[in-house]
N, C-alpha and C positions, 0 to 999 in steps of 0.2 A: 624230107627235107631237112639239110642242116643248115643251122645259121652262121653266117659268116662272123667271125670272132674278131672283133677292133683291136689295135694293140692296148689297149685302157683296158680290156677286159680279160686280157692274157692274164694268167697266173705270174707274179713274180715272186722271188725270194724277199722277205722284209727282214731286212737285217738291222735297222733300228726303229723301234715302236714310238710312231708320233703320237702324245698326248695333247696337242696344241691346242683342240677343239675344247677339250676336258678342261685344261688349263684356264680355260677363258670363265669358268663357272666358280665362284666363290666356296661353294660347298667342295668342292672337288679339292681345291687349296687348303680348304681348313683339313680335308681328311687326310690330305698327305702330311702336312705340320703333325696333325694330331698322332698320325702313324710314329713320328719320328720322336715325336714327346713321349709318348706311350712306351715305345719300345726302351729308351732311354730311364724312364721313370721305374720301368719294370726292375731293369737291371740295378737303379739306385735301391729300389724297395727290397730287393730279392736276400739281402745280408740279414734282414729285420724280421725276414718271413712274412711279410705283408705281401698284399697284392693292392691293385689301385683301389680297389672299393673297400677291402678291408682298412687299408690306410685313412682311407675317406672317412669310414665311419668312425674309427679310433679316434680323429682329429676332430670331428663334429662333438662327439661323445664328451673327451676332454675339456671341448670350448663351451661347450651345454650340460653341465652336470645335471642328472635329474629330469633330463629331456625322456620323452616317451618314446618308443620304438614307432607308433605311426608318425610322430615331430620327425623323425630319423629318416623314415620311408620317405616322406614328403621332401626334406630337404634335399635328401640325394636322388629326387626323382626315379625312385625304382619302387616296384610291386613289392607291398609286404610280404608276401609267401617267401619273395627270393632275399629279404632283408634277414629273416629268421637263418639262414644259412650262415650270412656275415656274423650275425650276433653270437650266434651257437660257436662257431669257429673262435671269435674274441672271447667268449665268456670260459671256452675250454683252454685257452692260454693263459687263462686267468688276469685278463688285462681289462677286463671289466666285469662289473655285477648287475645281475637285474633283480630290482626291487619291486613288490609289490606297490602300488600309489594305493594309499590309506581310503581317497575317497573313490576309487575306481578300479574294484576287486580283478578286472580283467586287463587292466594297464599295467605296465610296467615302466618305472623309471631306469636311466641307464646311467650308470656313474663308472668313471676309469677307477680301476685300483692304482695303487703307488706304482707296481710294474708296467701298468698301463701308461701311467703319466710319465715315467722314465723312458719308457720306449719312443713315446708321442714324443717328447721332447729330442732325442737321437735321431729319430725319422724327420720331423720337421727340420732340421739342420741339414740334413742330405738332401731332403726335397727343395731347399731353400739353394745350395749350392747346386744342385741338378737342373734348376732354373737360370740359374746364373751364368753357367756354362753354356746352357743351349741359346742364350739371348744375347750373350756376347756379341757386340757388334752392332747390336740393334738398339738405338738411342730411344731414350725415356719417351720424347714425345709419341714415337710412331708405337710403343708399347701402349701407351695411354689411349692412343688412338685404337689400338686392336682392340683392347679391353673396352672401348666404348660401343666399339662396331658389335660384338659380342654381346653386350647385356642389350643394345637396340634388337638384335635378331631375338632371344630372349624373350624382350618384352613383347614383341611384335606378335609372337607366337602365344604368348599369356593374353593379349588383348585382343586374340582371334583375327588378326589381320592377314 
């Protein structure tokens, strides 16, 4: 016996997808905004032959000369084996060097080369311009509120909340 189909159950062609329910979730909104930022950042970093992760690693190494690979992995919140690929790429491009730590022969201290520091300066300037362009029209108080919210979310995760 065939069930009667109500008008609500009939198949209709969707002409525009509504994500109204999803837009009510902070995580979804953050992800959508991140997609915009990430896409523009990739285009910004392309002339420097950097990706978001290699750029992040280079900046952290320049800002923290002598840091160990394990410290970099922790700072970037990535697994140490995944970091090796990033470090190898930066070293292959002669942007950084790995020096053995005299007190721990298993550890390496990471330092930027002159070429690495020069690329850092140019790429940081480009990323600064990228952020200014994307955040044009967003007032400083709103940006401060968003940054505080992001920090609170991170802290809640660290604290196990």
